[in-house]
C-alpha positions in Angstrom: -11.9 91.0 144.4 -11.6 92.6 141.0 -7.9 91.5 140.8 -8.8 87.9 141.6 -11.4 87.9 138.8 -8.6 88.9 136.3 -6.3 86.0 137.3 -8.1 83.3 135.1 -8.1 85.7 132.1 -4.4 86.4 132.6 -3.5 82.7 132.9 -5.6 82.0 129.8 -3.9 84.8 127.9 -0.5 83.5 129.0 -1.2 80.0 127.9 -2.6 81.2 124.6 0.4 83.4 123.8 2.8 80.6 124.8 1.1 78.2 122.4 1.0 80.8 119.7 4.5 82.1 119.9 6.2 79.0 121.4 4.6 76.3 119.3 2.5 77.5 116.4 4.8 80.3 115.1 8.0 78.3 115.3 6.4 75.3 113.7 5.0 77.4 110.8 8.4 79.1 110.2 10.2 75.7 110.3 7.7 74.2 107.9 8.0 77.2 105.5 11.8 77.0 105.6 11.8 73.2 105.0 9.6 73.7 101.9 11.2 76.8 100.5 15.0 76.1 101.1 15.5 72.8 102.9 19.3 72.8 102.4 19.9 76.1 104.1 17.3 75.4 106.7 19.2 72.3 107.8 22.5 74.1 108.1 23.8 73.9 104.5 25.2 70.4 105.2 27.9 69.0 102.9 27.2 65.3 102.1 30.0 63.3 100.5 29.6 59.5 99.9 26.4 59.6 101.8 28.0 61.0 104.9 27.7 64.5 106.4 31.2 66.0 106.2 30.4 69.4 107.6 28.7 72.5 106.5 29.5 74.9 103.6 29.1 77.7 106.2 32.0 76.5 108.4 35.6 76.3 107.5 37.6 73.1 108.1 41.2 72.3 108.4 42.7 71.1 105.2 46.4 70.0 105.5 46.8 67.6 102.5 48.4 69.2 99.5 45.6 67.6 97.5 43.2 70.2 98.8 42.9 73.9 99.0 43.8 75.6 102.3 41.2 77.6 104.2 41.8 80.9 105.9 43.8 80.8 109.1 41.8 80.2 112.3 42.6 81.6 115.7 40.7 78.6 117.2 42.3 76.0 115.0 38.9 75.5 113.3 37.3 74.3 116.6 33.5 75.0 116.3 33.1 75.3 120.1 34.8 78.5 121.3 35.6 79.8 117.8 36.4 83.4 117.4 39.0 86.0 116.7 42.4 86.2 118.4 41.6 89.8 119.5 45.2 90.8 118.8 45.7 94.3 117.6 47.9 95.6 114.7 50.7 96.5 117.1 50.7 93.0 118.8 54.0 91.3 118.6 52.2 87.9 118.7 50.1 88.9 115.7 53.2 90.1 113.8 54.9 86.8 114.4 51.8 84.7 113.4 51.5 86.7 110.1 55.3 86.3 109.4 55.1 82.5 110.0 52.0 82.2 107.8 53.7 84.3 105.0 56.8 82.1 105.2 54.8 78.9 105.1 52.8 80.2 102.2 55.8 81.1 100.2 57.5 77.7 100.9 54.4 75.8 99.8 52.8 77.9 97.0 55.5 80.3 95.9 56.8 78.4 92.9 53.8 76.4 91.5 51.3 79.0 92.5 53.0 81.6 90.3 53.3 84.1 93.0 55.2 84.1 96.3 53.0 86.8 97.8 50.1 85.6 100.0 46.9 87.5 99.9 45.8 89.2 103.2 43.0 86.7 103.8 45.5 83.9 104.0 47.6 85.8 106.5 44.9 87.0 108.9 42.2 84.9 110.6 38.7 86.0 110.2 36.6 87.4 113.1 34.7 84.1 113.4 37.7 81.9 112.9 35.5 79.7 110.7 35.1 81.7 107.5 34.7 79.2 104.7 35.4 81.7 101.9 38.8 82.6 100.5 39.6 85.2 97.9 39.7 84.3 94.3 43.4 85.4 94.3 44.2 82.9 97.1 42.3 80.1 95.3 44.0 80.6 92.0 47.4 80.8 93.7 46.9 77.3 95.2 45.5 75.7 92.0 48.9 74.8 90.6 50.0 73.0 93.7 46.7 71.1 94.1 46.8 70.1 90.4 50.4 68.8 90.8 49.5 66.9 94.0 46.6 65.2 92.2 48.6 64.5 89.1 46.2 66.5 86.9 46.8 67.0 83.2 47.1 70.5 81.9 43.6 70.3 80.5 42.2 69.1 83.9 44.1 71.9 85.7 42.6 74.5 83.3 39.2 73.0 84.0 39.9 73.3 87.7 40.8 77.0 87.3 37.5 77.4 85.3 35.6 75.8 88.2 37.3 78.2 90.7 36.3 81.2 88.6 32.8 79.9 88.2 32.4 79.4 91.9 33.7 82.9 92.5 31.2 84.3 90.1 28.3 82.4 91.6 29.2 83.2 95.2 30.1 86.9 94.8 27.3 89.5 95.1 27.1 93.0 93.9 29.3 94.2 96.8 32.6 92.8 97.8 35.6 91.2 96.2 35.3 87.8 94.4 35.4 84.9 96.8 35.4 81.1 96.7 33.9 78.7 99.2 36.9 76.4 99.9 34.8 73.7 101.6 32.6 73.3 98.5 35.7 73.5 96.3 37.4 70.7 98.2 34.2 68.6 98.1 34.3 68.9 94.3 37.8 67.7 94.2 36.9 64.6 96.3 33.9 63.7 94.2 34.6 64.7 90.6 36.6 62.0 88.7 37.9 64.8 86.4 39.9 66.1 89.4 41.0 62.9 90.9 37.8 62.2 92.9 36.0 58.9 93.0 32.7 60.2 91.9 30.7 58.9 94.8 29.6 62.2 96.2 26.2 62.7 97.8 
């Protein structure tokens, strides 16, 4: 009989905790996030010309010479099922992939980029396969080619290099090498008239 008397209290406690932790707490956290940092709370979405083009947290595939290349992706930048290749250093498949990427880099960026050597982040895919950041070295090596493809003047190319260095300074914390968010950088190219964009960014 004592057990039966406790059932209503147990049900009441369960319902109360469900409402508290399943409704009130998530709603409070969501509201606080929307008020404090709405951009990050909504996924750091990238809006160009009034349209959502992706997120600054997720890399995209950029093939046009008018844009900076992102890091290689083992999943070919697919958001569903993204991840690493899980190939070890002694893997023949990994060695071939790296050799192919090195050759492609040298063919594309060797001359105008000022250096034929690709940085490691452009040879190896990240663990997530969707890392939006590239090293400052990799960004600067691509600047010459991007400027040429866009027909930029020497002054505009110098301004682009300045933007790259500025982005690296803003994005890099106290620990870790300088990095550049390639998604944000390409959005700047598309929207800023100084770099051949149409200026209609959102």
